[in-house]
C-alpha positions in Angstrom: 0.0 0.0 0.0 1.2 3.5 -0.8 2.7 5.2 2.3 0.2 8.1 2.0 -2.7 5.7 2.1 -1.2 3.7 5.0 -0.9 6.9 7.1 -4.6 7.6 6.6 -5.7 4.1 7.3 -3.7 4.3 10.6 -5.9 7.2 11.6 -8.9 4.9 11.9 -9.0 4.2 15.6 -11.4 1.2 15.5 -9.0 -1.7 15.1 -11.5 -4.1 13.5 -12.6 -1.4 10.9 -9.0 -0.4 10.3 -8.1 -4.0 9.5 -11.0 -4.5 7.1 -10.3 -1.3 5.2 -6.6 -2.1 5.0 -7.3 -5.6 3.7 -9.5 -4.3 0.9 -7.1 -1.6 -0.1 -4.2 -4.1 -0.2 -6.2 -6.6 -2.2 -8.9 -4.7 -4.2 -10.2 -7.7 -6.1 -13.6 -9.4 -6.4 -15.0 -12.7 -7.8 -17.9 -12.8 -10.3 -19.1 -15.9 -12.0 -16.1 -17.8 -10.7 -13.7 -15.3 -12.3 -11.4 -13.2 -10.2 -11.2 -9.6 -11.4 -8.0 -7.8 -10.4 -7.9 -4.8 -12.7 -5.2 -2.1 -12.6 -2.8 -1.7 -9.6 -4.3 0.7 -7.1 -1.0 2.6 -7.0 -1.0 3.5 -10.7 -4.7 3.7 -11.5 -6.4 6.9 -12.6 -9.5 8.1 -10.9 -11.2 9.0 -14.2 -10.8 8.6 -18.0 -11.6 12.3 -18.9 -13.1 14.4 -16.2 -10.7 14.4 -13.2 -7.5 12.7 -12.0 -7.2 11.1 -15.5 -3.5 10.2 -15.2 -1.3 7.6 -13.6 -1.6 7.6 -9.8 -4.6 9.8 -10.1 -6.8 7.6 -7.9 -4.4 7.6 -4.9 -4.0 11.4 -5.3 -7.8 11.8 -5.3 -8.2 9.7 -2.2 -5.4 11.5 -0.3 -6.7 15.0 -1.2 -10.3 13.9 -0.4 -9.2 12.7 3.0 -7.6 16.0 3.8 -10.8 17.8 2.8 -12.9 15.4 4.8 -10.9 15.8 8.0 -11.3 19.6 7.7 -15.0 19.3 7.3 -15.1 17.0 10.3 -13.3 19.7 12.3 -15.8 22.3 11.1 -18.8 20.1 12.2 -17.2 19.6 15.7 -15.6 22.9 16.4 -17.8 25.4 14.7 -21.3 23.7 14.7 -20.7 21.6 17.9 -22.0 18.6 16.1 -21.0 15.0 16.3 -19.3 13.0 13.5 -17.7 9.6 13.4 -14.3 10.4 11.9 -13.5 6.7 11.5 -16.5 6.1 9.3 -15.7 9.2 7.2 -12.1 8.2 6.6 -13.1 4.6 5.8 -15.7 5.9 3.4 -13.4 8.2 1.6 -10.7 5.6 1.4 -13.0 3.0 -0.2 -15.5 5.0 -2.2 -13.6 4.8 -5.6 -11.3 1.7 -4.9 -13.0 -0.4 -7.6 -12.3 2.1 -10.3 -9.3 -0.1 -10.7 -11.6 -2.8 -12.1 -13.2 -0.5 -14.6 -10.2 1.1 -16.3 -7.5 -0.3 -18.6 -4.6 1.3 -20.4 -4.6 0.8 -24.2 -2.3 2.5 -26.7 -1.4 5.2 -24.3 -4.9 6.0 -23.3 -7.4 4.9 -20.6 -10.5 3.0 -21.7 -13.4 1.1 -19.9 -12.9 -2.6 -19.3 -15.5 -5.2 -20.4 -16.6 -5.4 -16.7 -17.3 -1.7 -16.7 -19.7 -2.2 -19.6 -21.8 -4.3 -17.3 -21.3 -2.8 -13.8 -20.1 0.6 -12.5 -17.5 1.0 -9.8 -20.1 2.1 -7.2 -22.2 -1.1 -7.7 -19.0 -3.2 -7.5 -17.7 -1.7 -4.3 -21.1 -1.8 -2.5 -21.6 -5.4 -3.5 -18.2 -6.4 -2.2 -18.5 -4.4 1.0 -21.8 -6.3 1.7 -20.1 -9.6 1.0 -17.1 -8.8 3.2 -19.4 -7.8 6.1 -18.7 -4.1 6.4 -20.9 -2.0 8.7 -24.2 -0.8 7.2 -23.5 2.8 8.0 -20.2 2.6 6.1 -21.8 0.9 3.1 -24.4 3.7 3.1 -21.6 6.3 3.0 -20.0 4.7 0.0 -23.3 4.1 -1.7 -24.3 7.7 -1.3 -21.0 9.4 -2.3 -22.4 10.5 -5.7 -25.4 12.1 -4.1 -29.0 11.4 -5.1 -28.9 13.1 -8.5 -25.9 11.1 -9.8 -26.2 8.1 -7.5 -28.7 5.6 -6.1 -29.4 7.4 -2.8 -29.0 10.7 -1.1 -26.7 10.9 1.9 -28.7 10.3 5.0 -26.0 10.8 7.7 -23.5 13.6 8.5 -20.7 11.2 7.6 -22.2 10.3 4.2 -22.8 14.0 3.5 -19.2 14.8 4.3 -18.0 12.1 2.0 -20.2 13.3 -0.8 -19.2 16.9 -0.5 -15.5 15.9 -0.3 -15.7 13.8 -3.5 -17.5 16.6 -5.3 -15.0 19.3 -4.1 -11.8 17.4 -5.0 -13.0 16.1 -8.3 -14.3 19.5 -9.3 -11.1 21.2 -8.3 -8.9 18.8 -10.1 -11.2 18.6 -13.2 -11.4 22.3 -13.6 -7.7 22.9 -13.3 -7.0 20.1 -15.9 -9.6 21.5 -18.2 -8.1 25.0 -17.9 -4.5 23.7 -18.5 -5.5 21.8 -21.6 -7.2 24.9 -23.0 -4.2 27.1 -22.2 -1.7 24.5 -23.8 -3.8 24.4 -27.0 -4.0 28.1 -27.2 -0.3 28.7 -26.5 1.2 25.9 -28.5 -1.4 24.6 -30.9 -1.5 21.2 -29.2 -2.7 19.6 -26.1 -0.3 17.8 -23.7 -1.3 14.2 -23.4 -2.1 12.6 -20.1 -1.4 15.8 -18.1 -0.8 15.3 -14.4 -2.1 17.7 -11.7 1.3 19.2 -10.9 1.8 20.1 -14.6 -1.7 21.5 -14.8 -1.3 23.7 -11.7 2.0 24.9 -13.1 0.5 26.0 -16.4 -2.5 27.8 -14.8 -0.2 29.6 -12.4 2.2 30.6 -15.2 -0.7 32.2 -17.1 -1.8 34.1 -14.0 1.7 35.4 -13.3 3.4 35.7 -16.7 0.7 35.6 -19.3 0.9 33.6 -22.5 4.7 33.7 -22.6 4.7 32.0 -19.2 2.4 29.3 -20.5 4.7 28.7 -23.5 7.8 28.5 -21.2 6.1 26.1 -18.8 5.0 23.8 -21.6 8.5 23.6 -23.0 9.8 22.9 -19.5 7.2 20.1 -19.0 8.1 18.5 -22.4 11.8 18.6 -21.5 11.1 16.9 -18.2 9.1 14.2 -19.9 11.9 13.5 -22.4 14.5 13.3 -19.7 12.3 10.9 -17.7 11.6 8.6 -20.7 
């Protein structure tokens, strides 16, 4: 497991829940019709094909960022609104909510595409089914089931913990998606081409360069990114 994920898992105080979450993250597989589906490695999987975190290691990055946002929202609920929130359930929900995206994506000719399994079942259906099979608590299954919200998912969040997980997912995916979209536009306008499989760090650098140095800054940043990619290859 990635050290960043392990650090977050270790923040779950309930030992039984911590062990169950860790086991699933370390072995994110499921069996259907006698076939074991393993998918992409969690450590290298994107969190999306187009919209957000659509690059290697994007899924882990999304989970880590979402956990930071979720912990902040938990503190707001407790310290500002004097409410009660089960932080263990929030962390477990954020850690697991997208884990089976690994089963729905594959890399093909330098691009990400849907797997045959994804043509039959989405990642939300897969993870909820597996959590039921593995005996996770109902309140945690609800958090994961409701993380898309009632408009895009099967059910609205009905607990504070589920609401925090939903808002967290929306916030980070929107932040990342909007920055990637802006960086792709800026790269097309500045160089006439779009950088392929742009990572978040590159996207934030491009957007920052435009704000600070204008179009010349975007052009310089794109050249720097291309040189780094060549050196790394």
